[in-house]
FIMARLO-397770 format. One record per residue (C-alpha): x, y, z; residue number from 1. Coordinates in nm, 4 decimals. Layout:
// residues N
<pt><x>X</x><y>Y</y><z>Z</z><mimar>NUM</mimar></pt>
...
This chain:
// residues 113
<pt><x>0.3471</x><y>-0.2984</y><z>-0.7465</z><mimar>1</mimar></pt>
<pt><x>0.5461</x><y>0.0168</y><z>-0.6515</z><mimar>2</mimar></pt>
<pt><x>0.8967</x><y>0.1144</y><z>-0.7268</z><mimar>3</mimar></pt>
<pt><x>1.0567</x><y>0.3444</y><z>-0.4554</z><mimar>4</mimar></pt>
<pt><x>1.3563</x><y>0.5618</y><z>-0.4323</z><mimar>5</mimar></pt>
<pt><x>1.4936</x><y>0.5361</y><z>-0.0783</z><mimar>6</mimar></pt>
<pt><x>1.7271</x><y>0.7564</y><z>0.1338</z><mimar>7</mimar></pt>
<pt><x>1.8430</x><y>0.6121</y><z>0.4738</z><mimar>8</mimar></pt>
<pt><x>2.0033</x><y>0.8210</y><z>0.7482</z><mimar>9</mimar></pt>
<pt><x>2.1839</x><y>0.6607</y><z>1.0365</z><mimar>10</mimar></pt>
<pt><x>2.1448</x><y>0.8641</y><z>1.3438</z><mimar>11</mimar></pt>
<pt><x>2.2842</x><y>0.6226</y><z>1.5979</z><mimar>12</mimar></pt>
<pt><x>2.6075</x><y>0.4580</y><z>1.5296</z><mimar>13</mimar></pt>
<pt><x>2.6914</x><y>0.2146</y><z>1.8143</z><mimar>14</mimar></pt>
<pt><x>2.9139</x><y>-0.0743</y><z>1.8526</z><mimar>15</mimar></pt>
<pt><x>2.6408</x><y>-0.3445</y><z>1.8151</z><mimar>16</mimar></pt>
<pt><x>2.3323</x><y>-0.1256</y><z>1.7778</z><mimar>17</mimar></pt>
<pt><x>2.2584</x><y>0.1280</y><z>1.4927</z><mimar>18</mimar></pt>
<pt><x>1.9460</x><y>0.3451</y><z>1.4632</z><mimar>19</mimar></pt>
<pt><x>1.8170</x><y>0.4802</y><z>1.1292</z><mimar>20</mimar></pt>
<pt><x>1.5529</x><y>0.6738</y><z>0.9590</z><mimar>21</mimar></pt>
<pt><x>1.4325</x><y>0.6427</y><z>0.6011</z><mimar>22</mimar></pt>
<pt><x>1.2250</x><y>0.8460</y><z>0.3540</z><mimar>23</mimar></pt>
<pt><x>1.1033</x><y>0.7172</y><z>0.0198</z><mimar>24</mimar></pt>
<pt><x>0.8977</x><y>0.8278</y><z>-0.2751</z><mimar>25</mimar></pt>
<pt><x>0.7914</x><y>0.6375</y><z>-0.5775</z><mimar>26</mimar></pt>
<pt><x>0.5199</x><y>0.5465</y><z>-0.8311</z><mimar>27</mimar></pt>
<pt><x>0.3247</x><y>0.2295</y><z>-0.9136</z><mimar>28</mimar></pt>
<pt><x>-0.0268</x><y>0.0902</y><z>-0.9407</z><mimar>29</mimar></pt>
<pt><x>-0.2520</x><y>-0.1527</y><z>-0.7305</z><mimar>30</mimar></pt>
<pt><x>-0.5205</x><y>-0.3595</y><z>-0.8650</z><mimar>31</mimar></pt>
<pt><x>-0.8269</x><y>-0.4826</y><z>-0.6654</z><mimar>32</mimar></pt>
<pt><x>-1.0122</x><y>-0.7755</y><z>-0.8281</z><mimar>33</mimar></pt>
<pt><x>-1.3710</x><y>-0.8435</y><z>-0.7552</z><mimar>34</mimar></pt>
<pt><x>-1.5273</x><y>-1.1911</y><z>-0.7300</z><mimar>35</mimar></pt>
<pt><x>-1.8039</x><y>-1.1143</y><z>-0.9825</z><mimar>36</mimar></pt>
<pt><x>-1.7311</x><y>-1.1136</y><z>-1.3639</z><mimar>37</mimar></pt>
<pt><x>-1.4887</x><y>-0.8372</y><z>-1.4845</z><mimar>38</mimar></pt>
<pt><x>-1.4992</x><y>-0.6160</y><z>-1.1684</z><mimar>39</mimar></pt>
<pt><x>-1.1772</x><y>-0.4670</y><z>-1.0708</z><mimar>40</mimar></pt>
<pt><x>-1.0366</x><y>-0.1251</y><z>-0.9281</z><mimar>41</mimar></pt>
<pt><x>-0.7052</x><y>0.0011</y><z>-1.0742</z><mimar>42</mimar></pt>
<pt><x>-0.5412</x><y>0.2774</y><z>-0.8669</z><mimar>43</mimar></pt>
<pt><x>-0.2203</x><y>0.4300</y><z>-1.0107</z><mimar>44</mimar></pt>
<pt><x>-0.0436</x><y>0.6072</y><z>-0.7283</z><mimar>45</mimar></pt>
<pt><x>0.2516</x><y>0.7750</y><z>-0.5952</z><mimar>46</mimar></pt>
<pt><x>0.3658</x><y>0.6194</y><z>-0.2554</z><mimar>47</mimar></pt>
<pt><x>0.5311</x><y>0.8431</y><z>0.0245</z><mimar>48</mimar></pt>
<pt><x>0.7129</x><y>0.6458</y><z>0.2856</z><mimar>49</mimar></pt>
<pt><x>0.8641</x><y>0.7086</y><z>0.6202</z><mimar>50</mimar></pt>
<pt><x>1.0509</x><y>0.4519</y><z>0.8436</z><mimar>51</mimar></pt>
<pt><x>1.2485</x><y>0.4248</y><z>1.1641</z><mimar>52</mimar></pt>
<pt><x>1.4349</x><y>0.1287</y><z>1.2803</z><mimar>53</mimar></pt>
<pt><x>1.7304</x><y>-0.0465</y><z>1.4450</z><mimar>54</mimar></pt>
<pt><x>1.9901</x><y>-0.2915</y><z>1.3258</z><mimar>55</mimar></pt>
<pt><x>2.1820</x><y>-0.5120</y><z>1.5767</z><mimar>56</mimar></pt>
<pt><x>2.5073</x><y>-0.6939</y><z>1.5018</z><mimar>57</mimar></pt>
<pt><x>2.5525</x><y>-0.9420</y><z>1.7777</z><mimar>58</mimar></pt>
<pt><x>2.7934</x><y>-1.1354</y><z>1.5754</z><mimar>59</mimar></pt>
<pt><x>3.0098</x><y>-1.0630</y><z>1.2660</z><mimar>60</mimar></pt>
<pt><x>2.8050</x><y>-1.2118</y><z>0.9927</z><mimar>61</mimar></pt>
<pt><x>2.4527</x><y>-1.1659</y><z>1.1146</z><mimar>62</mimar></pt>
<pt><x>2.2386</x><y>-0.8558</y><z>1.1687</z><mimar>63</mimar></pt>
<pt><x>1.8652</x><y>-0.8581</y><z>1.2606</z><mimar>64</mimar></pt>
<pt><x>1.6831</x><y>-0.5303</y><z>1.1508</z><mimar>65</mimar></pt>
<pt><x>1.3488</x><y>-0.4037</y><z>1.2853</z><mimar>66</mimar></pt>
<pt><x>1.1518</x><y>-0.1254</y><z>1.1076</z><mimar>67</mimar></pt>
<pt><x>0.8375</x><y>0.0631</y><z>1.1849</z><mimar>68</mimar></pt>
<pt><x>0.6802</x><y>0.2298</y><z>0.8605</z><mimar>69</mimar></pt>
<pt><x>0.4083</x><y>0.4213</y><z>0.7452</z><mimar>70</mimar></pt>
<pt><x>0.3116</x><y>0.4672</y><z>0.3850</z><mimar>71</mimar></pt>
<pt><x>0.0580</x><y>0.6865</y><z>0.2010</z><mimar>72</mimar></pt>
<pt><x>-0.0248</x><y>0.5777</y><z>-0.1593</z><mimar>73</mimar></pt>
<pt><x>-0.1406</x><y>0.9123</y><z>-0.2995</z><mimar>74</mimar></pt>
<pt><x>-0.3843</x><y>0.8150</y><z>-0.5778</z><mimar>75</mimar></pt>
<pt><x>-0.3654</x><y>0.9796</y><z>-0.9268</z><mimar>76</mimar></pt>
<pt><x>-0.6697</x><y>0.8460</y><z>-1.0902</z><mimar>77</mimar></pt>
<pt><x>-0.9050</x><y>0.5405</y><z>-1.0373</z><mimar>78</mimar></pt>
<pt><x>-1.0494</x><y>0.3278</y><z>-1.2903</z><mimar>79</mimar></pt>
<pt><x>-1.3248</x><y>0.1035</y><z>-1.1846</z><mimar>80</mimar></pt>
<pt><x>-1.4784</x><y>-0.1789</y><z>-1.4111</z><mimar>81</mimar></pt>
<pt><x>-1.8330</x><y>-0.2898</y><z>-1.3144</z><mimar>82</mimar></pt>
<pt><x>-1.9121</x><y>-0.6692</y><z>-1.2935</z><mimar>83</mimar></pt>
<pt><x>-2.0762</x><y>-0.6079</y><z>-1.6421</z><mimar>84</mimar></pt>
<pt><x>-1.7745</x><y>-0.4722</y><z>-1.7984</z><mimar>85</mimar></pt>
<pt><x>-1.8489</x><y>-0.0918</y><z>-1.7958</z><mimar>86</mimar></pt>
<pt><x>-1.5518</x><y>0.1295</y><z>-1.7204</z><mimar>87</mimar></pt>
<pt><x>-1.5986</x><y>0.4278</y><z>-1.4738</z><mimar>88</mimar></pt>
<pt><x>-1.3557</x><y>0.7055</y><z>-1.4472</z><mimar>89</mimar></pt>
<pt><x>-1.2166</x><y>0.9013</y><z>-1.1366</z><mimar>90</mimar></pt>
<pt><x>-1.5058</x><y>1.1438</y><z>-1.1512</z><mimar>91</mimar></pt>
<pt><x>-1.7622</x><y>0.8680</y><z>-1.1299</z><mimar>92</mimar></pt>
<pt><x>-1.5774</x><y>0.6644</y><z>-0.8712</z><mimar>93</mimar></pt>
<pt><x>-1.4373</x><y>0.9317</y><z>-0.6297</z><mimar>94</mimar></pt>
<pt><x>-1.1154</x><y>0.9356</y><z>-0.4349</z><mimar>95</mimar></pt>
<pt><x>-0.9814</x><y>0.7035</y><z>-0.1774</z><mimar>96</mimar></pt>
<pt><x>-0.7250</x><y>0.7144</y><z>0.1093</z><mimar>97</mimar></pt>
<pt><x>-0.4608</x><y>0.4419</y><z>0.0922</z><mimar>98</mimar></pt>
<pt><x>-0.2579</x><y>0.4257</y><z>0.4211</z><mimar>99</mimar></pt>
<pt><x>-0.0250</x><y>0.1346</y><z>0.5192</z><mimar>100</mimar></pt>
<pt><x>0.1393</x><y>0.1103</y><z>0.8550</z><mimar>101</mimar></pt>
<pt><x>0.3442</x><y>-0.1870</y><z>0.9833</z><mimar>102</mimar></pt>
<pt><x>0.6388</x><y>-0.3623</y><z>1.1306</z><mimar>103</mimar></pt>
<pt><x>0.9201</x><y>-0.5228</y><z>0.9372</z><mimar>104</mimar></pt>
<pt><x>1.1639</x><y>-0.7763</y><z>1.0659</z><mimar>105</mimar></pt>
<pt><x>1.4655</x><y>-0.8662</y><z>0.8365</z><mimar>106</mimar></pt>
<pt><x>1.7866</x><y>-1.0686</y><z>0.9065</z><mimar>107</mimar></pt>
<pt><x>2.0911</x><y>-0.9615</y><z>0.7125</z><mimar>108</mimar></pt>
<pt><x>2.3924</x><y>-1.1769</y><z>0.6400</z><mimar>109</mimar></pt>
<pt><x>2.7184</x><y>-1.0242</y><z>0.5603</z><mimar>110</mimar></pt>
<pt><x>3.0534</x><y>-0.8786</y><z>0.7027</z><mimar>111</mimar></pt>
<pt><x>2.9398</x><y>-0.6351</y><z>0.9916</z><mimar>112</mimar></pt>
<pt><x>3.2698</x><y>-0.5456</y><z>1.1445</z><mimar>113</mimar></pt>
């Protein structure tokens, strides 16, 4: 799980369509569990995220929102536990590249006058 501090900026403010950009930074950790014994990989990281999107308000109480995002989880240290229970540190495991890209679709309810 990650916690992010987010800043949005509306660059297009229309009657029924708004365009926005977003930047975020945070901290957290991801755990990958193996299917053999005690095997797992724990990766504490600092995510950097960028988004661009649009929100449409076709009616007063409903607003669909579409976002395109890219996120890089900058790893701080890896801890790998072998299936036999031996713990290896970052020097023994090496580094990784953890990138996420995607599309998010949300529907917001509220007063969009």
